[in-house]
N, C-alpha and C positions, 0 to 999 in steps of 0.2 A: 504493500500500500504506500502511496505517496505520503511523505512526511509533511510536506507543506499543505496548507489549506488549499482547496480547489474552488474556483469560481467559474460559473458559466455566465457569460455576458452576451445576451442576444443582440443582434444588430450591431456588431462590434467591428465592422470593417472600416468605419470612419466616424467622424463627429463625436458625439457624447459617448457612444459605445466604445470607440477606440481609445479615447482619453481615459475612460474608466478602466479598460483592460490594462493600459500602461500604468495607471496609478496603482492598481491592484498588484501588478507585477512588482512594482517598487516596494509594495508593502509585504512582499514575500509569498504571494499566492501563485499557484500554477493556474494557467489560463485556458479556458475553453472558448475559442473564438467562434463567431457565427455570422454568416451572411445568408441572404435568401438563396443565393447561388454562388458557385465558385466564380471569382472575378479577380482582375488585377489588383483591385483595392483590398480584397480579403487576403490575397497572397502577400501584398506589401505590408499589411498589418501583422501577419504572421512573422515576416522577416524582421520587422521592427521589434517585436516582442522577444524573438530569439536573440537579437542583438543586445537586449537588456539582460539576457541571461535567464529568462523565464522558460519553464517547461510549457509547451503549447500543444493543444489539440485543436485542430481547425475542422469545424463541422458545418458545411454549407447545407442549410435546410430552411424551408419556409415554415415559420412558426405557426402559421394559420392551418397547416396540414397536421392536425392532431394525431393522425395515424403514424407520424414520424417520431412522436415524443418518446415512446417506449424504446425505440432503437437508439435515439440520441442518448438517453439515460444509460442504456446498456454500453454504448461506446465510451462514455465518460468513466463509468465504473470499471470497465475492462482496462482502460488505460491507466487510471489513477487510483482506483479502488475506493474513491470517496467523492463526495461533493458537499461543500460547506456553505456555499452561497450561490444563490440565483439572482441575477440582475435582469429583470424584465425591462429591456430597453428598446427592443425593436418596435418600430411603428411607422405609420404613414400619415401624411397630411391628406387633406381632401384633394381630389383631382382638380377642382376649380371652386373658387369662392363665389357665393351668390346669395340670393334671397332665400331665407329660411323656407318660404312658401314654395320654392322650386326644387328643394332637395329630392333627388330621385331615390327610389327603393334600392337601386344598385349601389349608389354611393353610401347610403345608410348601412346596408348590409356589409359592405366592404369594411367600413370603419369598425363595426361590431366584431367582424370575423378576425381582423388583424389586431386592432388596438384593445380588444377586451377578451373575446372568447379564447384566443390563442394563449394569452397570459394566464387566464384562469386555469385552463387545463394543464398547461406546463407546470404551473405552481402546484396544482393538485398532485400531479404525478411525482414531482420531486419531493414534495412534503411527505407523501406516502413512503418513499424510499428512506427518507431521513428518520421517520418514525420507526420503521422496521429495522433500522441500523443505528441504534443510539450510540452516543459518544459524549465525552466531556468537553469536546471542542465547541467553540462558539459557532453557531449557525444562524444564518439570516436569509431572508427573502426580501429583496428591495425592488420596488416597481417605480420606474420613471414615468410619471404622468405629465402634467402640464399645469401652468397657471390657469388654463382653461377648464380645469376640474372645478374651479370656483368662479372664474370670470367668464361671463357670457359673451360670446361672439356670434352674432346672428348670421354672419356671412360664412360660417363653417359650423353650423349647429350640430351636425352629426359627429364631428370631431369632439366637440364639447361634451356631448352625451356619453360617448365612449370613455373619455378621460374622467369624467365625474364618476362613472361606474367603477373605475379602478380604485377610487378612494374608498368606496364601500367594500370592495374586494379586499383591500388591505386590512380594514378593520375586522372583517369576518375571519380572515386567516390569522390575524393577530390573536384574536380571542381563542380560536380553535387550537392554535399551535403553542400557546404560551406554556401549557403544562408539559409540552414536549421540549421545552428549552429552545424553541426556534423563534427568533425575533423577526417581526415583519414590519416593513416601513414603506412609505411612499415619499418620493422626492418630486416636487413640483418646480420644474425649471420655468423661468420667465423668458425674457428675450435673449436667446443664445445664438451666437454666430455660427451657424451650421449650413450645410447644403439645403436643408429643409426651409430655412428662413431666407436664403439668398433671393428668391423671387420677390420678396416683399421688403428687401433691404432699404430701398429708397423711401418707401412709405414710413418705415420706422425711424430712419435717419431724421425725417422731418419731425416726428413725434419727440425724438430725443432732443432736438434743438429747442423744443418748447418745454422740456422738463418732464420726461415720460415717467421717471421713477426716482425715488430718493437717491439711490446710487445710480446716477444717470449715465449709464454706458451699456454697451453690449456685454452680456455675459459671455464667457468662454466655456467650451466643453470641459476644461480643467476645473472650472468652478463647481460643476456638477460632480465630476469625478472625485473631488476632494470630499464632498458630502457622502458619496457612496463609501469611500474608504473609511470615514469616521464611523459609519453605521456597521459596516461589514467586519470591522476589527474589534467590535465590542466596546467601543468607547462610551456608549450610552447603555450600560447593561440593565438599568432599571427603567427602560422605555421600550414600548412596542406599540404598533398601531398608529404611530404619529406621521403626520405629513410635514416634511421639511421643505420650506420655501427657499429656493435658490433663484431669486428674482429681483435682487436689488431693492427690496422693499415695495415692489410694485403693488401688492395687494393690501398694503396697510391703508386702513380707512383714514383719510386726511382731508383737511379743508383749509 
C-alpha cells in the first residue's frame, strides 16, 4: 500500500483542478489525475506532477458516465491501495447564457448530469469504499461548487440550480459520514481566472473597475487550491459540512 495519502482530483488537466493537484503534491499526496478524455493538456499535467516528484495515476474518464466509477475506484486501489481524499472539481459552464425563460431541457439536463449527478454518485461510491476500509488516517471529500450556489444569475439559471444542489449534497454526506471519520466540505470559488471564465473576461474587467468585490481582483486557481489543501490535510479537524468562500468577499452583504 502507498504510504502517502492519495487524492483523486476530477477535472485536473488544467485550471483549478491542476492547481489543486500541484498543491496536493506539494503537501505530500500521491495524485490521481483526471480529464474527460486523454489530451495534450492531461499529458502535460501528468508531466508537471512527475517533475514535482509526485506519484501519479492518470485516468481519463467522463465523470457523468457513472458506469465508469467502479472501474476508476478499482484502478486507484490497484495502484495505490488506498484513497484518502476526493476532490469533486470537474464541471461545465452553460453552453450559452440567456433568458431564464428560454432554458432548454437539454441544457438543464446536461448541467444536472455533469455538475450534480456525477459528483453525487462518485462521492457515494468512494464513501462506501472508505467505510469498508477504515483507517486512522484523515479522510475528506471536498466539492468545488461556485458562488452561484448562493448568488442568483438568471442568465445561467440551470448552472445555479446544479451548484446550489451541491451545497445540500455536502451537508447530507457530512452528516452521514461524520461517524465514519470522513470530513466533507464545499468550496465556493468566486471570480477565478480560468479557461471557463475567459469568454466573459471583458465583462468582469468592467465590473472590477467599479469595485466588484472587497478584495477587488481576479482570483487565481492557486487561491482555491490553497483552501483544498487546508481542508484535505486536516487543519480544521472539528469542522465538517461547511462551505468555504474563496471569492474575495464577494458574497458579504454590504451597503
